Every structure is written in C-alpha cells, then in structure tokens.
C-alpha positions, -999 to 999 in steps of 0.1 A, spaced: 0 0 0 30 23 2 28 29 -35 -7 43 -30 6 71 -7 10 96 -35 -28 93 -42 -35 103 -6 -14 135 -3 -26 170 -11 -6 186 -40 -4 219 -21 7 210 14 22 177 6 5 160 36 -24 136 38 -57 152 29 -76 169 57 -113 174 50 -107 169 12 -131 186 -13 -136 175 -49 -130 201 -76 -150 200 -109 -119 186 -126 -121 155 -103 -89 164 -84 -89 168 -46 -77 195 -22 -76 200 15 -102 225 25 -77 247 42 -53 245 12 -82 254 -12 -88 286 9 -50 294 8 -49 294 -30 -80 314 -36 -73 346 -56 -96 375 -58 -100 388 -94 -112 423 -105 -149 425 -113 -142 435 -149 -120 404 -154 -143 378 -141 -157 352 -165 -193 365 -158 -183 400 -169 -165 385 -200 -197 367 -210 -217 398 -204 -194 417 -228 -197 390 -254 -162 377 -252 -175 341 -250 -149 328 -226 -164 301 -203 -154 292 -167 -139 260 -179 -127 265 -215 -99 240 -211 -86 242 -246 -83 280 -246 -68 279 -212 -42 255 -225 -34 273 -258 -42 309 -251 -24 310 -217 -54 330 -203 -36 345 -174 -1 350 -186 19 338 -216 51 340 -196 38 317 -169 54 283 -167 22 265 -156 28 260 -119 17 289 -99 -7 301 -125 -31 312 -97 -21 348 -103 -48 372 -114 -56 383 -149 -33 406 -168 -48 437 -152 -46 423 -117 -15 432 -95 11 406 -92 9 387 -59 41 373 -44 41 335 -42 53 309 -19 63 273 -23 44 245 -5 63 215 9 52 196 -22 68 221 -46 36 238 -59 37 275 -59 8 289 -38 -4 325 -38 -16 336 -4 -48 356 -1 -44 392 -14 -61 406 17 -57 391 53 -89 374 63 -110 393 89 -111 380 124 -140 355 126 -151 328 149 -165 308 120 -149 276 108 -127 277 76 -155 261 56 -181 287 67 -159 318 67 -169 342 40 -151 341 6 -141 373 -11 -162 383 -41 -151 369 -75 -127 345 -59 -109 322 -83 -94 288 -75 -69 270 -98 -63 233 -96 -26 228 -88 -25 196 -107 -42 203 -141 -41 242 -137 -78 246 -147 -94 277 -131 -129 283 -118 -147 313 -104 -165 305 -71 -202 313 -66 -218 327 -35 -215 294 -17 -177 296 -19 -159 264 -9 -192 249 4 -202 245 -32 -176 217 -36 -186 182 -23 -165 166 4 -147 134 -5 -158 111 24 -144 80 6 -109 95 4 -111 103 41 -119 67 49 -91 54 27 -66 77 44 -79 67 78 -74 30 71 -40 36 55 -27 56 85 -41 30 109 -24 2 90 9 20 87 14 38 120 21 16 150 23 46 174 -4 72 170 9 107 164 -4 140 176 -26 157 150 -18 193 161 20 194 162 33 219 137 66 203 128 76 168 138 45 152 153 50 137 188 35 105 200 -1 110 211 -10 105 247 -48 110 247 -77 112 223 -108 134 227 -139 113 217 -159 145 211 -133 164 191 -121 131 174 -85 145 177 -53 128 190 -32 151 213 2 150 228 6 165 263 18 200 252 -9 203 225 -36 191 249 -27 218 274 -26 244 247 -55 235 226 -78 214 248 -77 229 284 -96 211 311 -120 240 317 -151 256 303 -172 236 278 -142 214 270 -141 201 306 -171 178 297 -152 161 269 -140 126 275 -103 119 270 -93 83 264 -60 65 257 -49 66 220 -54 28 215 -89 30 229 -96 60 207 -85 42 176 -109 14 184 -138 38 191 -130 56 158 -132 24 139 -165 16 155 -180 51 151 -205 55 122 -190 69 90 -200 104 81 -227 105 54 -222 128 24 -248 156 23 -260 176 -7 -239 206 -15 -271 226 -25 -292 214 5 -268 208 33 -293 192 56 -303 165 31 -286 133 24 -282 120 -11 -310 97 -21 -308 93 -60 -282 95 -88 -287 120 -117 -277 102 -149 -273 134 -169 -251 153 -144 -234 121 -132 -237 130 -95 -257 120 -64 -287 143 -56 -312 147 -27 -350 146 -30 -351 184 -28 -329 187 -59 -354 165 -77 -385 184 -65 -374 220 -68 -337 221 -80 -320 220 -113 -323 182 -115 -361 181 -115 -363 173 -152 -333 150 -154 -332 112 -155 -324 97 -121 -317 62 -109 -315 44 -76 -284 52 -57 -277 16 -48 -281 3 -83 -257 29 -97 -233 22 -69 -231 -14 -78 -229 -6 -116 -200 18 -111 -182 -6 -88 -185 -33 -115 -172 -9 -142 -143 1 -121 -135 -35 -114 -136 -44 -151 -113 -14 -159 -89 -25 -132 -87 -60 -148 -72 -45 -179 -48 -22 -160 -38 -52 -138 -28 -71 -170 -7 -41 -181 10 -40 -147 18 -77 -149 33 -72 -184 53 -42 -171 68 -63 -143 78 -90 -167 92 -63 -191 113 -49 -163 128 -84 -157 135 -86 -194 152 -52 -194 174 -61 -164 184 -93 -181 193 -72 -211 216 -51 -190 235 -82 -178 236 -95 -214 250 -62 -227 277 -63 -200 286 -99 -210 286 -91 -247 306 -60 -242 334 -79 -223 334 -107 -249 335 -82 -278 363 -61 -262 384 -93 -256 380 -103 -292 388 -68 -304 420 -67 -283 431 -101 -296 426 -90 -332 444 -57 -327 473 -73 -309 479 -95 -340 488 -64 -360 520 -44 -359 526 -18 -332 517 10 -356 480 -1 -353 479 4 -315 465 39 -319 438 26 -341 431 -1 -316 425 25 -289 401 43 -312 381 12 -319 379 4 -282 366 39 -276 338 33 -302 328 1 -285 327 17 -251 307 45 -265 282 20 -280 282 1 -247 274 33 -227 248 43 -252 230 9 -250 232 9 -212 219 45 -211 190 38 -233 180 6 -214 185 22 -180 165 52 -190 137 29 -202 139 10 -169 136 42 -150 107 55 -171 89 21 -169 95 18 -131 80 53 -125 50 45 -146 46 11 -130 48 26 -95 21 52 -104 -1 25 -120 3 2 -89 -5 31 -66 -36 39 -86 -47 3 -86 -43 0 -48 -62 32 -43 -90 20 -65 -92 -13 -47 -95 6 -14 -122 28 -29 -141 -3 -41 -142 -15 -4 -161 17 5 -197 11 15 -209 46 11 -227 47 -22 -230 84 -24 -193 91 -16 -182 64 -40 -203 77 -69 -188 112 -64 -154 99 -76 -162 67 -95 -165 84 -129 -132 102 -125 -114 70 -113 -128 50 -142 -115 76 -166 -81 76 -149 -78 39 -151 -87 38 -188 -63 67 -194 -35 49 -175 -41 17 -194 -40 36 -227 -6 50 -217 7 14 -216 0 13 -254 19 -1 -283 56 4 -281 58 12 -244 67 -24 -234 91 -29 -263 129 -26 -258 143 5 -275 177 -11 -279 191 -45 -289 218 -63 -269 239 -71 -299 269 -49 -309 265 -41 -346 303 -38 -350 327 -62 -366 364 -59 -371 377 -77 -403 414 -77 -402 419 -105 -428 424 -80 -458 450 -61 -439 469 -93 -428 467 -105 -464 481 -72 -476 510 -75 -451 518 -110 -462 518 -98 -499 542 -70 -494 570 -73 -519 593 -52 -541 578 -43 -575 590 -23 -605 561 2 -608 556 39 -611 530 62 -595 500 71 -618 498 102 -638 480 133 -625 443 132 -633 426 158 -656 394 175 -645 368 175 -673 354 210 -671 325 204 -695 310 179 -671 316 198 -638 288 219 -625 270 232 -593 234 231 -584 220 248 -553 244 237 -526 258 206 -543 287 202 -568 294 175 -594 330 169 -605 343 146 -632 379 137 -641 399 112 -662 434 99 -667 457 115 -693 452 99 -728 489 87 -731 492 74 -695 504 38 -693 504 35 -655 470 24 -642 454 41 -612 437 19 -586 417 48 -572 413 86 -568 412 110 -539 390 141 -542 396 170 -517 377 202 -510 384 231 -487 359 245 -462 345 272 -485 365 299 -466 400 292 -479 408 268 -451 425 234 -452 416 207 -477 398 176 -466 391 143 -483 355 140 -495 358 110 -518 381 80 -521 373 53 -547 376 40 -583 348 61 -598 357 91 -620 327 113 -611 314 125 -577 286 147 -564 292 165 -531 260 176 -512 255 197 -482 278 226 -492 271 262 -481 251 284 -503 268 315 -519 303 301 -511 335 295 -530 351 261 -528 385 249 -541 386 213 -553 415 191 -564 420 154 -573 449 129 -573 453 93 -582 470 64 -563 481 28 -568 503 4 -548 535 24 -555 522 58 -543 502 89 -550 503 112 -580 506 149 -580 474 170 -574 455 183 -604 449 220 -610 426 236 -585 390 239 -596 372 269 -580 335 261 -574 308 288 -568 277 274 -552 243 290 -559 235 323 -542 202 308 -530 185 340 -519 206 371 -519 197 408 -518 206 438 -497 191 435 -462 163 460 -455 163 482 -424 125 477 -419 108 443 -412 94 422 -440 59 433 -448 52 424 -484 59 388 -494 53 396 -530 81 421 -530 104 396 -513 97 369 -539 107 393 -567 142 395 -550 145 359 -538 151 326 -557 126 303 -540 147 274 -525 136 239 -534 146 207 -517 136 171 -512 129 155 -479 156 133 -464 145 97 -457 179 89 -441 175 112 -411 136 111 -408 116 91 -382 107 56 -392 70 65 -391 74 91 -419 60 80 -453 76 94 -485 62 97 -520 65 118 -551 103 113 -553 106 124 -516 88 157 -523 57 147 -503 55 133 -468 29 121 -444 30 98 -413 17 64 -402 14 75 -365 -10 96 -346 20 111 -327 41 139 -341 71 128 -362 99 150 -376 114 150 -411 142 172 -424 150 186 -459 182 174 -476 195 210 -481 212 229 -452 217 266 -449 244 285 -429 245 319 -445 225 341 -469 188 346 -472 165 317 -481 128 313 -486 108 281 -493 72 271 -494 52 240 -485 16 231 -494 -8 213 -471 -22 185 -493 -44 169 -466 -56 182 -433 -80 161 -412 -94 163 -376 -77 196 -366 -41 184 -360 -12 208 -352 15 204 -378 47 224 -372 70 241 -398 104 257 -394 141 248 -392 162 225 -371 197 211 -365 206 178 -379 204 161 -345 169 174 -336 146 149 -317 125 131 -343 97 116 -321 82 148 -307 66 180 -321 91 203 -339 102 229 -314 100 207 -282 138 207 -278 165 233 -282 175 221 -317 144 234 -336 127 267 -342 91 263 -354 56 276 -359 28 251 -351 -6 258 -364 -42 245 -363 -73 255 -382 -78 287 -362 -45 300 -348 -7 295 -346 21 297 -320 59 299 -322 78 273 -303 115 267 -294 128 246 -265 92 238 -255 84 275 -250 52 288 -267 50 324 -277 31 349 -299 -3 333 -304 -17 346 -337 -52 342 -351 -55 326 -386 -49 289 -393 -46 265 -422 -68 242 -442 -63 218 -471 -45 236 -499 -29 262 -477 7 274 -484 32 278 -456 62 301 -463 94 301 -443 119 330 -446 153 323 -431 175 355 -431 209 345 -419 223 379 -427 200 394 -400 197 361 -381 159 361 -382 132 335 -390 97 346 -403 66 326 -413 39 332 -438 5 316 -445 -10 320 -479 14 349 -488 5 368 -456 30 372 -427 19 352 -397 26 372 -365 58 392 -359 93 380 -367 93 346 -350 129 342 -339 160 364 -337 197 357 -332 195 324 -351 229 313 -365 246 281 -375 236 253 -399 199 248 -404 178 223 -423 141 229 -434 120 208 -410 84 197 -406 66 177 -379 32 160 -387 10 130 -380 -12 108 -401 -39 134 -405 -16 158 -425 2 155 -458 27 182 -469 47 188 -501 75 211 -511 66 238 -536 90 239 -566 105 272 -579 79 291 -599 105 300 -625 124 268 -636 161 270 -640 177 270 -675 190 236 -688 226 229 -679 237 225 -715 224 260 -724 241 277 -694 272 297 -703 304 286 -685 306 319 -665 273 309 -648 280 273 -643 296 279 -609 332 269 -614 364 280 -630 401 269 -630 423 288 -606 450 304 -627 
C-alpha cells in the first residue's frame, strides 16, 4: 500500500488530505489549502463579466486555457493562480510539495466561523494545482464543492495500518506521540498540544479523554459520516442524476436543477460503477503484470549487454594485438567506439527501466487506491469519484500502449572488425618495379554546381600507361581553409552535397596505386548557388510579393535517411505524411548556414484539426516529438484557427489565422540578419518569429497521419545545364 501514498497526499501542502473537497476537474484539495490558493479577481476580469461583454470565454474552457495562456503567456504552468493581466502581481510561496501557492491578497478578517463557513471574497478564483484549470467560485464559496468522504476513509485505514504509534494531529513540525484522544473532538493530542488546545475547563471540561489505542478502536466503531447535498446541506443523497453524473437529494429532484433529469436508484448505480471500475482494473492489472515481466527482461538485457561487451572487447583486443605496433593507436580508437556503443546501449535501457519503473509505481498506486475505494460502503461518496477513477484507469491503461513495453535497444553490438584483408596485404608486401599514376585531368565540360551541391568529373591523361587503382577528391571548407578528403574510390565522377550556399570552394584530385600517389590536379574553383541574396532592409518584412521578386525560392527534397521511421515518403521524396497519430519530424536534404533563403510547402491533406509544425532544425533534432519541443528546432505550429511559435518547448506569440487543405506555408530564413519569419498564404503570420539564429539549419516539418505536406518547386524553372554559359555554371580553373 506504500505505492498508494501519492494518491492520498494533497498537491499543495504535501501532507495527507484533511477534509478533502472535490474540484470540478475531479482532483482533490484540503479545504484549508483550497482557501489558501484562492485569488480575488477584478470584477471586470471575471468570466461572468466577460460573457456579459460578449467575449464568450467560459469558466472551464480547457482548450483555450491551454493554448491561449489565459492568465499569462510567460507563466510556466505552476503557480498560474495569479490574477488576470490587469490584476496586480501577488508574491508567491512554495508549498512543501513544490507547488507555488499564492496567499490571499487581503488578510482574512477576524472571525469565529470555521474555515469552511468563513466568507469568501467576491469573485474568488481557484486554480487546480494539478491540471491548472481555473474556476470562479459562486456565492456558496468552498461549500459548493462536495466533500470526499471516501478519500477520508481510505486515508484513515492507510494511516491505521501504517502507524504503530499514533501521532499528535496538532503538532506543527515533527508530530510527537499522542497520549490521549478526545472522543468528542475526534483528535489525538500530545501533552503540550492538549494543554494548549484542549484545556480542562469551560465547555471542553465535559469532553471525554481516552488513551490513543482505545480512541483508535472507538474511531473504527464510530459510524461513517454520510455525504450531504452541496445545495441542500441538511439533506442526504438519495438518488443519482444520470445526466449530471452526480448523487442528488430529494429536494434537488423536486425544486432544484435536477427536477427534469433522468435519475436512478443510488444503490443500483453504486453497484454498476463498482462493476465498471473492477472491469477497468482488470485491464490495468494485466498491463502492470506485463510491465513487471518487461522490467525483468530489461534487467536481463543489462546483464547480457555487459557480458557481450566484455566478450567483444576481448575479441577486439586479440585482433588488434595481432597487428604491428603502428596499429595500437587505431586499436584505442576502436575500443573507444565500442565503449561509446556500450554506454549508449546501457543508457537507453536504463532510461527505459527508470521510465517504466515510475509508470509502474504510479499504476500500482492507482490500482491499490481504486481497490481501497471499491471497499467503500458509502454509495454516495463512491459515486462522487467513481467516474473520474474509471477515466483515470482507462487513461493509464492507454498509456501502456503499443511500443511502451518494447525494448528500445538491442543487446547485440553491430560492430565487426575484419582484419583479414590487412593481414593478407601485409603477407603480400614485396618489391615491385612500378611507377605512380599520372596526374588526373578535370573534365570541365562535365563539372557543374546546383544549389548547394557540386558534381565533379575527371579522367586519366590519354597517353598514361600506368594504371590508377583509385582517386582521392579533396575540397576546402569554403572559406579558404585546409583541404579535406570528400571521396576515395575508383569512380571518375562524384557529387558532393551539403555545401554552403553562396560560397566559393577549391577542389583538387589525385590518383593512387600500390606504388604511391600522383601529384594534385589543377585547383578547380566552385561557386555554389547564391540561393537567396539581396541587400538587407532596415525595416521588417511586410510584403511577401516584393520579397519573392528578389529571392530565388529554395527547393529541396525531404531526407529519408534522417527522418523518423513513421514518416511515409512519396513523389520522389517531395511529399511526406506519417503512419502514426503522434508527431514525427522529417528534415530537408538542403542545409543553410548563411545568406537569405525562402521556401514554401503546401498542405495536401488536413483532417481532424491536427497541429503540424514548420520551421528549421539542427541535424540532431529529436524526431519523435513535435518540432520545437527541444532546443534544436525553431518552429511555428498551427491548427485550423491560430498558430504559435515554439523553441525549447516555450510557446509564444499566439496569432489568429490557421490552415486548411490547400494552404501554403512560407518560411523566410534570413541568416544575414539572423531572423526567422513565417507566412500563411502569402501573408506574414505574426511578428518575426525568432531572432539571433545562426549556424547550420535544415528545413523541418513535424506532422502526424492526419496531415500531408509537399514542397513547392520554384515558380521559374532554371535553364537547362547545356544552355548555361560557363561563366554561370559555378566553377572556373584557378590560374
């Protein structure tokens, strides 16, 4: 039952619930904690006044509260109890459980009433600290929320089963052992608290004080409190309203708002909901059993990975030791790769163990809590929370869906060291009468550049009699830096992708055989496409039509090699969709690091109001979440009504205007000014989305199976390569 303890603690104070009340969102709060987090809102900002002014915001518009950030766009979620934008900021405190709590704006007036009956300030607002949904209280205040008698009973049984020595209920810090219990107050006291809070004089002198053990027995034998109607406090619940899904009293049926609703017998609905909860628990129990077996499998995988790692390292060391001493450095590099793979596999499996353990603990805690609730004999109290528990059980079961109980990593090491060719080459070493090959000749008529890629072709001199076994192609970094090898092989043509736009590269080629390496060829200077280049404006972009006159629209295909496995490609990788309902990321093949670039995508299919995201990303962006959830992507996600900008899971600049089938999304990446701007149907969407962006970026999209997106080709096709003058082909020989 220890795993159930999280279900029994208040999210505000972190202690066991005391006089818990049920919020409309089905979460619970201590009555005292609920009063502590009440916030008084201005009359003009209350939801009633908003409806009166025609704004149409409801008390419980969950979707808008989630997407619009009703109270503050800068708020992180926790502590969103602060008032509306026009309300003064109230300093916050942190509860022992880590939830930020706003104290009352005004100190409560001195009163002899109990906390439940004390008056509540007008237009008081309460926000659930778990789901952050807000509600304006009516004239009844906190008395309008039903009390969770079932939860009180479960906590009582849990504490009695766990605590061998009864503790004082009034100690402020570390509770001392109780010495007496007052049968009338139903409170356990230590000696100091009894003298301070329960003096033996006045009306308290008639109370009967008994030893704690006897008090525990009398508490068990005392009749359970019966839930009463929140609208008619003197009436007990007698029926169940099917339409409102709540217990009601006979006055609610005769003169209240439930008079025209369908009602059923309380006992019958009690048995029905107990049966439904039991059936739901059966499915969740099977998932928990599978999770336990899965954890055993993962732990065995850890052991197997350890054993395979040791065996593989021993084999690798034996192979490397068979080579000459000059290979020792290479041996160390190979060992480092194995260790890296080893650590990566262990990290993935251990992370999955940790994640699955947490989910299993939460599931087990919920199961034990539900089993305790099923033991409850109060139909009214049970029916107050049964619907919410059934939903939670089904939701938890759904979270153990497809893929959750599947290992994310294999135990095998996909590495293999083949040293036989090298050993064979060593045995075949001999003196030969042979010359190095002649210097290759670059075939200028077949060399060209396209966008940010370059194609080079070469051949051996016609009169060369020494054969070449292969060629080495080298390029510099585009800024006059050192050369680096980009191709080694027997082919005489090579296309190099991923170069920078509007950059000048130097290329050279040499041939090799068993004797040695030839001289380098003449240096070929390659000029990649300018992509999009024009003088930066001082004012922000306002007219996309004017921009298109200056820009060459970038065009690219999507990259299957780096995309998530759920992405589906078609139309020569120009069109993408997804096989999963979850968001998956796909990148374009073309990268940008400088200059100004603009590209467009069309929405070919848009069903069921999903939120596709468009933007740019690093090559190592997370592929299994919405674009912009991590710090490697800058995106705009949009539905059929509005859009938001997102980077590192931070949402900003909500803008009205969404997308539909056939919409065109424009992305303007200005690396001269380090800005990113979005357009929908040739109209700028919101302000400049992001500033100070620099580095290498790839076009990126995240979508699910309800969306299909295609790249838009340039509206003015490029001239054929054979008709392009040499001066425009992007290369020339360095003199």
